[in-house]
Structures are given as structure tokens and as C-alpha cells.
C-alpha positions in Angstrom: -6.3 -63.6 27.7 -7.5 -61.4 30.5 -10.7 -59.4 29.6 -10.3 -55.6 29.9 -12.0 -54.0 32.8 -13.1 -50.4 32.9 -11.0 -48.2 35.2 -12.7 -46.4 38.1 -11.9 -42.8 37.4 -15.4 -41.9 38.3 -18.1 -43.9 40.0 -21.9 -43.9 40.0 -21.9 -42.4 43.5 -20.2 -39.3 42.2 -23.4 -38.2 40.5 -27.1 -37.9 41.6 -28.4 -40.4 39.1 -32.1 -39.8 40.1 -31.6 -36.2 39.3 -29.9 -37.0 36.0 -32.7 -39.3 35.0 -35.2 -36.5 35.8 -33.2 -34.1 33.6 -33.3 -36.6 30.8 -37.0 -37.2 31.2 -37.8 -33.4 31.4 -35.3 -31.9 29.0 -34.5 -34.8 26.7 -30.8 -34.7 27.5 -28.3 -34.7 30.5 -24.6 -34.2 30.9 -21.9 -35.9 32.9 -18.8 -33.6 33.3 -15.3 -35.0 33.8 -16.3 -38.5 33.1 -13.1 -39.5 31.3 -9.6 -37.9 31.6 -9.0 -35.3 28.8 -5.7 -37.1 28.0 -7.6 -40.2 27.1 -9.9 -38.2 24.8 -6.7 -36.7 23.2 -5.5 -40.2 22.4 -8.8 -41.0 20.8 -8.6 -37.8 18.8 -5.1 -38.5 17.6 -6.3 -41.8 16.2 -9.5 -40.4 14.9 -8.4 -37.3 12.9 -6.2 -39.1 10.3 -9.2 -41.4 9.5 -11.5 -38.5 9.2 -9.1 -36.5 7.0 -8.9 -39.5 4.6 -12.7 -39.7 4.5 -12.9 -35.9 3.9 -10.4 -36.2 1.0 -12.5 -38.9 -0.5 -16.0 -37.4 0.0 -15.4 -33.6 -0.2 -16.4 -33.4 -3.9 -20.1 -34.1 -3.2 -22.9 -34.2 -0.6 -24.2 -37.7 -0.6 -27.5 -39.2 0.8 -25.9 -42.4 2.0 -22.7 -43.3 3.8 -20.1 -45.2 1.7 -17.1 -47.4 2.3 -16.1 -50.0 4.8 -16.0 -49.3 8.5 -12.3 -50.1 9.0 -11.3 -48.0 5.9 -13.7 -45.1 6.7 -17.5 -45.5 6.2 -19.2 -42.1 6.0 -20.2 -39.2 3.9 -20.3 -35.4 3.6 -23.8 -34.9 5.0 -23.9 -31.1 4.6 -21.3 -28.6 3.4 -18.1 -29.3 5.4 -20.0 -31.6 7.8 -19.0 -35.2 7.8 -20.3 -38.4 9.4 -18.1 -41.4 10.0 -18.5 -44.8 11.6 -15.9 -45.7 14.3 -14.0 -49.0 14.0 -14.1 -51.3 17.1 -10.4 -51.3 17.9 -8.0 -49.4 20.3 -8.1 -46.7 21.3 -11.8 -46.3 20.4 -12.7 -49.6 22.1 -11.5 -48.5 25.5 -13.9 -50.0 28.1 -13.8 -46.8 30.1 -15.7 -45.3 27.1 -18.3 -47.9 26.2 -18.5 -49.7 29.5 -18.3 -46.6 31.7 -19.8 -47.5 35.1 -21.5 -44.2 35.4 -23.2 -44.4 32.0 -24.2 -48.0 32.6 -25.6 -47.3 36.1 -27.5 -44.3 34.7 -29.1 -46.4 31.9 -30.0 -49.1 34.3 -31.6 -46.5 36.5 -33.6 -45.1 33.6 -34.6 -48.4 32.0 -34.9 -50.5 35.2 -32.9 -53.3 33.6 -29.3 -54.1 32.7 -30.4 -56.0 29.6 -29.5 -53.5 26.8 -27.0 -53.6 23.9 -24.4 -51.4 22.2 -25.8 -50.9 18.7 -23.7 -48.2 17.0 -20.5 -46.2 17.2 -20.6 -43.2 15.0 -19.5 -39.5 14.7 -20.6 -36.1 13.6 -17.8 -33.7 12.5 -18.3 -30.1 11.4 -15.2 -28.6 9.8 -14.6 -24.8 9.4 -17.1 -23.4 7.0 -19.9 -25.7 8.0 -23.4 -24.1 8.5 -26.5 -24.8 10.6 -28.0 -28.2 10.3 -31.8 -28.3 10.0 -33.6 -28.9 13.3 -34.0 -32.7 13.4 -34.3 -35.9 15.4 -31.9 -38.9 15.3 -34.7 -41.5 15.2 -37.9 -42.1 13.3 -41.3 -41.6 15.0 -41.7 -45.0 16.7 -45.3 -44.5 18.0 -47.3 -41.9 16.0 -49.6 -39.8 18.2 -48.1 -41.4 21.4 -45.2 -39.8 23.1 -43.5 -42.7 24.8 -42.5 -41.9 28.4 -39.5 -44.2 28.1 -37.3 -44.1 25.1 -35.8 -47.5 24.0 -32.7 -46.1 22.4 -30.1 -43.5 23.4 -27.0 -41.8 22.0 -24.2 -41.2 24.5 -22.0 -38.6 22.9 -18.6 -37.1 23.8 -16.7 -34.3 22.0 -13.0 -34.7 21.2 -12.4 -31.0 21.9 -13.9 -28.4 24.1 -17.0 -27.2 22.3 -18.2 -23.6 21.9 -20.1 -21.1 19.7 -16.9 -20.7 17.8 -16.4 -24.3 16.7 -20.1 -25.3 16.3 -21.5 -26.8 19.5 -24.9 -28.4 19.4 -28.1 -26.7 20.1 -31.1 -28.6 21.6 -34.7 -27.7 22.0 -35.5 -29.0 25.5 -38.7 -31.0 26.1 -39.4 -31.8 22.4 -38.8 -35.6 22.8 -42.5 -36.3 23.4 -43.8 -34.7 20.2 -45.5 -37.4 18.3 -47.6 -35.7 15.5 -46.6 -37.4 12.2 -47.8 -34.4 10.3 -45.1 -32.3 11.9 -42.2 -34.7 11.3 -41.0 -33.0 8.1 -41.7 -29.4 9.2 -39.8 -29.0 12.5 -37.1 -26.8 10.9 -39.5 -24.5 9.2 -41.7 -24.2 12.3 -38.8 -23.5 14.7 -37.2 -20.9 12.4 -40.5 -19.0 11.9 -42.4 -19.5 15.1 -42.1 -17.9 18.6 -40.5 -20.5 20.9 -38.3 -20.5 24.0 -34.6 -20.2 23.2 -32.6 -23.3 22.4 -30.1 -24.6 24.9 -26.5 -24.4 23.7 -24.3 -27.4 24.7 -20.8 -25.9 25.3 -19.0 -28.9 26.7 -15.6 -29.5 28.2 -13.4 -32.3 26.8 -14.1 -35.4 28.9 -17.8 -34.6 29.3 -20.3 -37.2 28.1 -23.9 -36.2 27.3 -26.9 -38.5 27.0 -29.4 -37.5 24.3 -32.9 -38.8 23.9 -32.7 -39.1 20.1 -36.3 -37.8 19.8 -35.2 -34.4 21.1 -34.9 -31.8 18.4 -31.4 -30.5 17.9 -29.0 -29.1 15.3 -25.3 -28.6 14.7 -24.2 -25.0 14.3 -21.6 -23.3 12.1 -18.0 -24.0 12.8 -16.1 -20.7 12.6 -12.9 -22.0 14.2 -9.7 -23.3 12.5 -10.3 -26.9 13.5 -12.8 -29.7 13.1 -15.2 -30.3 16.0 -15.2 -34.0 16.2 -17.8 -35.8 18.4 -18.3 -39.5 18.8 -21.5 -41.3 19.8 -22.2 -44.8 21.2 -25.7 -46.0 20.9 -27.4 -48.2 23.6 -30.7 -49.9 22.8 -33.2 -52.2 24.6 -33.3 -55.7 23.1 -36.6 -55.2 21.2 -35.5 -52.1 19.4 -33.8 -53.1 16.2 -31.2 -50.8 14.8 -27.7 -51.1 13.4 -24.9 -53.5 14.7 -21.3 -53.1 15.5 -18.6 -54.8 13.4 -15.6 -56.2 15.1 -12.9 -58.8 14.7 -13.1 -62.0 16.8 -9.9 -61.0 18.7 -11.5 -57.8 19.8 -14.7 -59.6 21.0 -12.6 -62.0 23.0 -11.0 -59.0 24.8 -14.3 -57.9 26.2 -15.4 -58.4 29.8 -18.5 -60.6 30.5 -20.6 -57.4 30.6 -19.1 -56.2 27.4 -19.8 -59.5 25.7 -23.4 -59.3 26.8 -23.8 -55.8 25.5 -22.1 -56.5 22.2 -23.5 -60.0 21.7 -25.3 -58.8 18.5 -22.1 -57.6 16.9 -21.1 -58.8 13.5 -17.8 -60.7 13.6 -15.6 -59.8 10.6 -12.3 -60.9 9.3 -9.4 -58.7 10.4 
């Protein structure tokens, strides 16, 4: 079987990667527009929404502190009112190498970390439905080094929306430059402090379908209310340095065998499960 190779719709030379690294280091996030054709994102959404709808039907009766279920059948939860999380199964069309092995994303991470030795460690989603409200301001990672704001983060979420995002359907807000905060006494008070204090305005991430954005998970951010008539699905693939232990990807052996050599290296810590 021939291993899948990522298409070359975009190339690292299409972007100023040094500038993008600087944006990430200064602001805690950066965006790559038009990274994947919208038609491919539409195919992902067509496969994704029925799964999400089934999870919503199962979980809508309660907000639960932990995700439930099996990945292939829909592992997730209602995190807040009308806001659902769900793991993504490693199978087509979600396992398209143009998504997880995108040459621009990999070149960017290599430029930031100074190495090509990193792993894919999660595939997840955040999905506000109509009627969802503001999330609390939060981080997506625990405080790794109390009192020390690491200049290099060992773990990133690379996110891509399945629809154009806007104020109407609940696009994300981020508070730039907060990734270096490392005071453990503040970790549980960010939402209260940001809502009551006088701070620069948050940055709203209104993104076109086909855009990927790289988030330093330490950067404070929040989901906003979805006032539209549709769910605002967004998927995230996590990349981590080898020493940073986090979750693992589940996949069937047949899916692992389809990977390129680079894909097998990045997903070498995956759990092989029976189909």
C-alpha cells in the first residue's frame, strides 16, 4: 500500500515563517489563511456534523465534568450550555494528510522549536450551538512552570473552523500576550479579573473557512455566544515535544499503515485499537 502524501496546495515559502513565529511569541497566536481548500473543509464538516449531532442528542440532558463514550462512537460532553466537545476519530476524511501533515504547519513548528522531533497528541473539537454563552476566560493547559513564563511552549493546538466564524456564530476571543503569566495564585481568577479590571481589548478571531490558527495553549481565550442558526464547529490537532506528556491518538492498524514515514514518526505514540 502506498503511503498517503500531503498535497502541495500551499508551501512554506508562501508565508513569512519568521514573522509568524514572532507573532506567536508576542501575541500567543498566529493565523494562516487559505491553508486548505474550503471544499475539503466542507467534506470534513459533512462527516463531522452527524457525529456531533448524535453526541448532542446523547449529552444534551446535562452538563458533565468529564467526556464520555468511545472515540469512534462519539467521545465528548456538554461542557457548558449548548457547547459541546468531541474527540475526532482517526479515519477519512479527518485523517487527511493535508490537515495533520500540512507542510506549512510542520515547517512553522520546526522553525519555532528548532527540531522536527515532535508528535501529534490529540484530535479534538469545540462546538458552540445556537444559544451558547460566553466561556470563562481560560487556558488550555495547566501551569507547567509556576513563577516562570517559559519562552518556548512545548505544546500547541493547531485549530481550524469548519465554517466562516464571526461575532454572530461565536468566534473566539483571545487576550494577546498572556501566555507568559505564571503566577499560580491567579490561575483560578483570570475570568473574574478580566471581567472586572481595566485591560486592553481582546482580539476577535473572525476566520475564513480554510484558515488554520496556531494557539499557544497558555494564552487566555474564550468562546463567545452563538447567535446564529448553525453550530460553529472547530477542530484542533495538538502537537507536542517528546518530553511533554499528554493524551494519545487512537487509530486502527490499517490507518497507521497508510501514513507516510513522517506521519508514522509523528504518530508513533498512538494507541492501536481494533477496528
